[in-house]
C-alpha positions as CSV (number, residue, x, y, z in Angstrom):
1,M,27.1,-0.9,7.4
2,L,25.1,0.1,4.3
3,Q,24.9,3.8,3.8
4,G,22.8,3.9,0.6
5,A,19.1,3.6,0.0
6,I,17.2,0.5,1.0
7,Q,14.6,-1.0,-1.4
8,V,10.9,-1.3,-0.5
9,T,8.3,-2.4,-3.0
10,S,5.5,0.0,-3.8
11,F,3.0,-2.7,-2.6
12,D,4.7,-2.8,0.8
13,M,5.1,1.0,1.0
14,N,1.4,1.5,0.6
15,R,0.5,-1.1,3.2
16,L,3.2,0.1,5.6
17,F,2.1,3.7,5.5
18,A,-1.6,2.7,6.0
19,M,-0.5,0.5,8.9
20,I,1.4,3.3,10.5
21,E,-1.5,5.7,10.2
22,Q,-3.9,3.1,11.7
23,L,-1.6,2.3,14.6
24,R,-1.3,6.0,15.4
25,R,-5.1,6.5,15.3
26,N,-5.4,3.5,17.7
27,G,-2.9,5.0,20.1
28,F,-0.1,2.5,19.5
29,A,2.1,2.5,22.6
30,E,5.5,2.5,20.9
31,Q,5.3,5.7,18.9
32,G,9.2,5.9,18.7
33,N,9.2,2.6,16.7
34,L,6.7,4.0,14.2
35,T,8.8,7.1,13.8
36,R,11.9,4.9,13.2
37,L,10.0,2.9,10.5
38,E,8.8,6.1,8.9
39,D,12.4,7.4,8.8
40,E,13.6,4.2,7.1
41,L,10.8,4.4,4.5
42,A,11.6,8.1,3.8
43,R,15.1,7.2,2.7
44,C,14.2,4.1,0.7
45,E,14.1,3.5,-3.0
46,E,10.6,2.5,-4.0
47,V,10.5,-0.3,-6.6
48,E,7.8,-2.3,-8.3
49,P,7.3,-5.7,-6.8
50,Q,8.3,-7.4,-10.0
51,A,11.5,-5.4,-10.1
52,V,12.8,-5.9,-6.6
53,A,16.0,-7.9,-6.4
54,A,15.7,-11.4,-5.0
55,D,18.3,-10.7,-2.3
56,V,16.3,-7.8,-0.7
57,V,14.3,-8.3,2.5
58,T,10.7,-7.5,1.8
59,M,7.6,-8.0,3.9
60,N,7.0,-11.7,4.6
61,S,10.5,-12.6,3.7
62,R,12.2,-15.4,5.8
63,V,15.8,-14.5,6.5
64,L,18.8,-15.9,8.2
65,L,20.8,-13.4,10.3
66,S,24.1,-13.7,12.1
67,D,25.0,-11.8,15.2
68,Q,28.5,-10.5,14.4
69,A,29.7,-10.5,18.0
70,S,28.5,-13.9,19.1
71,G,28.3,-15.8,15.8
72,Q,24.8,-17.0,16.7
73,T,22.3,-17.2,13.9
74,L,18.6,-16.5,13.8
75,E,16.1,-17.3,11.2
76,C,13.0,-15.1,11.2
77,T,10.1,-13.9,9.1
78,L,9.4,-10.2,8.7
79,V,5.6,-9.6,9.2
80,F,3.0,-7.0,10.0
81,P,2.2,-6.6,13.7
82,S,-1.0,-8.6,13.5
83,D,1.0,-11.7,12.3
84,A,3.9,-11.3,14.8
85,D,4.6,-14.3,17.0
86,A,7.9,-14.4,18.8
87,S,7.7,-18.1,19.5
88,A,7.6,-18.8,15.8
89,N,10.3,-16.1,15.0
90,R,7.7,-14.0,13.2
91,I,9.1,-10.5,13.8
92,S,6.9,-7.4,13.4
93,V,8.2,-4.7,11.1
94,V,7.4,-2.2,13.9
95,A,9.8,-4.0,16.3
96,P,13.3,-2.6,16.2
97,L,14.7,-5.8,14.5
98,G,12.0,-5.7,11.9
99,T,12.6,-2.1,11.0
100,A,16.3,-2.7,11.0
101,I,16.2,-5.5,8.3
102,L,13.5,-4.1,6.0
103,G,14.9,-3.3,2.6
104,Y,18.4,-4.5,3.2
105,R,20.2,-7.1,1.1
106,V,22.0,-10.4,1.6
107,G,25.5,-9.5,2.7
108,D,24.6,-6.2,4.4
109,T,25.5,-5.7,8.0
110,I,23.0,-3.6,10.0
111,D,23.0,-2.1,13.5
112,W,20.3,-3.2,15.8
113,A,19.7,-1.1,18.9
114,M,18.9,-3.3,21.9
115,P,18.5,-2.4,25.6
116,G,22.0,-3.6,26.3
117,G,23.5,-1.6,23.4
118,V,23.9,-1.8,19.6
119,R,24.5,-5.2,18.0
120,Q,25.6,-5.8,14.4
121,L,23.7,-8.4,12.4
122,K,24.6,-9.6,9.0
123,I,22.0,-10.9,6.6
124,L,23.3,-14.2,5.5
125,E,20.5,-15.6,3.3
126,I,16.9,-15.1,2.3
127,H,15.2,-18.5,2.4
128,Y,11.9,-17.1,1.1
129,Q,11.0,-13.8,-0.5
130,P,7.4,-13.5,-1.8
131,E,8.3,-11.5,-4.9
132,A,11.0,-13.9,-6.0
133,A,8.6,-16.7,-5.5
134,G,5.9,-14.9,-7.6
135,D,3.7,-14.4,-4.6
136,F,2.9,-10.7,-5.2
137,H,-0.2,-10.7,-3.0
138,L,1.6,-11.3,0.3
């Protein structure tokens, strides 16, 4: 598992902290998830969108993950809560899986806490990253 800092773009950082503040004001039910996201952001390396490596999971990235125990793969897109849609594998950054992958790189193995215990997921590929595609407004 990666022990160093994760990378988050300054654009995403600003939007994520604003989102956390708004969700807290609105009485978001899963306060623990917000705290976990804040903890991840507190240990990240903030980088400019043009400087983030193409193999880093940023907001609106579409990634391919592998469950290390079962070998099953999952392709999902990391999104803000308002864009989340489980049926389309659009995972909210506030959900445990979303928080777990934000800022990590292709090849990293992360721990994902689930009701049945901790699972290890490996980031196999990034099929789309907005910054690498020049889509700095997403």
